C-alpha positions in Angstrom: 0.0 0.0 0.0 1.3 3.4 -0.9 0.1 6.0 1.5 0.9 8.8 -1.0 -2.1 7.7 -3.1 -5.3 9.4 -2.4 -8.1 7.1 -1.4 -11.9 7.2 -1.5 -14.8 5.2 -0.2 -18.5 5.4 0.5 -18.7 6.0 4.3 -22.4 5.4 4.7 -24.6 2.3 4.3 -26.6 1.9 1.1 -30.3 2.5 1.2 -30.4 5.9 2.9 -31.3 9.3 1.5 -27.8 10.8 1.8 -24.5 9.2 0.9 -21.2 10.4 2.3 -18.1 9.7 0.2 -14.8 10.2 2.1 -11.6 11.2 0.2 -8.2 11.4 1.9 -4.6 11.8 0.8 -2.0 14.2 -0.5 -3.9 15.0 -3.8 -7.4 15.3 -2.3 -8.0 18.9 -3.4 -6.5 18.5 -6.9 -8.8 15.5 -7.4 -11.9 17.2 -6.0 -11.3 20.3 -8.1 -11.5 18.1 -11.2 -15.1 17.1 -10.4 -16.5 20.0 -8.3 -17.8 23.3 -9.6 -15.8 25.3 -7.1 -12.1 25.4 -6.4 -11.5 24.1 -2.9 -7.7 24.6 -2.9 -8.0 27.6 -0.6 -11.1 26.5 1.3 -10.8 27.0 5.0 -10.6 23.9 7.2 -13.8 22.7 8.9 -16.1 24.3 6.4 -18.9 23.0 4.2 -19.1 24.1 0.6 -22.1 23.9 -1.6 -21.8 23.1 -5.3 -22.2 20.5 -8.0 -20.4 17.4 -9.1 -19.9 17.4 -12.8 -18.5 14.9 -15.3 -16.1 15.5 -18.2 -18.9 16.9 -20.4 -19.9 19.4 -17.7 -23.2 17.5 -17.0 -24.3 17.9 -13.4 -24.3 14.6 -11.6 -25.6 15.9 -8.2 -26.0 18.9 -5.9 -23.6 18.3 -3.0 -22.1 19.6 0.2 -18.4 19.0 0.6 -16.9 19.2 4.1 -13.2 20.2 4.1 -10.7 18.9 6.6 -7.0 20.0 6.6 -4.0 18.0 7.7 -3.2 17.3 10.4 -6.6 18.1 11.9 -8.6 15.4 10.1 -9.5 11.8 11.0 -6.6 10.4 8.9 -4.2 13.3 9.6 -4.2 14.0 5.9 -6.1 16.5 3.8 -9.6 15.1 3.5 -13.1 15.9 2.2 -16.4 14.3 2.7 -18.9 14.6 -0.1 -22.6 14.5 1.0 -24.6 13.5 -2.0 -28.0 11.9 -2.7 -27.6 8.2 -2.1 -29.0 6.8 -5.3 -26.8 3.9 -6.4 -26.4 5.7 -9.8 -25.1 9.0 -8.2 -22.8 7.3 -5.8 -21.4 5.1 -8.6 -20.9 8.1 -10.9 -19.1 10.1 -8.2 -16.9 7.2 -7.3 -16.0 6.6 -11.0 -15.2 10.3 -11.4 -12.9 10.2 -8.4 -11.1 7.1 -9.8 -10.7 8.9 -13.2 -9.4 12.0 -11.4 -6.6 9.9 -9.7 -8.1 8.4 -6.5 -8.3 4.7 -5.8 -10.8 2.7 -3.8 -9.8 2.5 -0.1 -9.3 -0.9 1.3 -11.4 -1.9 4.3 -10.2 -0.1 7.4 -7.7 2.0 5.4 -8.9 5.3 6.7 -8.3 4.1 10.3 -5.0 2.5 9.3 -3.8 5.9 8.0 -5.0 7.6 11.2 -2.9 5.1 13.2 0.1 5.5 10.8 -0.1 9.3 11.0 -0.1 9.2 14.8 -3.7 10.3 15.2 -4.5 7.3 17.4 -2.7 4.4 19.0 -3.2 0.7 18.2 -5.7 0.2 21.0 -7.8 3.1 19.7 -7.6 1.9 16.1 -8.8 -1.6 17.1 -11.6 0.0 19.2 -13.1 1.7 16.0 -14.2 -1.8 14.8 -15.6 -2.5 18.2 -17.7 0.7 18.2 -19.0 -0.1 14.7 -19.9 -3.7 15.8 -21.4 -2.8 19.2 -24.9 -4.3 19.6 -25.9 -2.8 23.0 -25.3 0.2 25.3 -22.7 -1.6 27.4 -20.6 -2.8 24.5 -20.8 0.7 22.9 -19.8 2.4 26.1 -16.7 0.2 26.6 -15.6 0.4 22.9 -16.2 4.2 22.8 -14.1 4.8 26.0 -11.3 2.7 24.5 -11.5 4.5 21.2 -11.2 7.8 23.0 -8.1 6.6 24.7 -9.4 5.2 28.0 -7.5 2.0 27.8 -4.4 3.7 26.4 -4.5 6.2 29.3 -4.6 3.4 31.8 -1.6 1.7 30.1 0.3 5.0 30.1 -0.3 5.3 33.8 0.7 1.7 34.5 3.9 2.2 32.4 4.8 5.3 34.5 4.3 3.4 37.7 6.4 0.5 36.4 9.2 2.9 35.3 9.1 4.4 38.7 9.3 1.0 40.4 12.2 -0.1 38.1 14.1 3.1 38.9 13.6 2.6 42.6 14.8 -1.0 42.3 17.9 0.1 40.3 18.6 2.8 43.0 18.3 0.2 45.7 20.7 -2.1 43.8 23.2 0.7 43.5 23.1 1.5 47.2 23.3 -2.2 48.2 26.5 -2.6 46.1 28.1 0.3 48.1 
């Protein structure tokens, strides 16, 4: 996997009224500018931009909202956008095809979270907890997974690591004194 390649994927389940397509990577804005009616190169972070997705013939595919996220303050730590479009299978398929033609590739399962981990946005325990949050079937499972995803387990491990380091240093100090 080359992390330099910009990836895209449908982030919502099929069958709803709205589909969200996530795009992330170094060339996010160059790719989006090829299919969106507005230039997002200078768009401010954490903004939503209204416009149209168009094909090579300038036919309008859909009226969309595009949320802009700038590196490193995005889920993946990369420049990212989320395209909110109508969720018809035709529209989603057309937008995905346009993204591929513009230079993006389909994201592999879990690749957005993998990039988040590789870019230091979360640790391994948090990355694994994302799947647990998605799979949670009840309030208790959700609460545990969500706490872990937000760093609860990692925080406890950091605290325990600190206590262990303190204990080791005290043991080393005691060994030094006992030799004298």
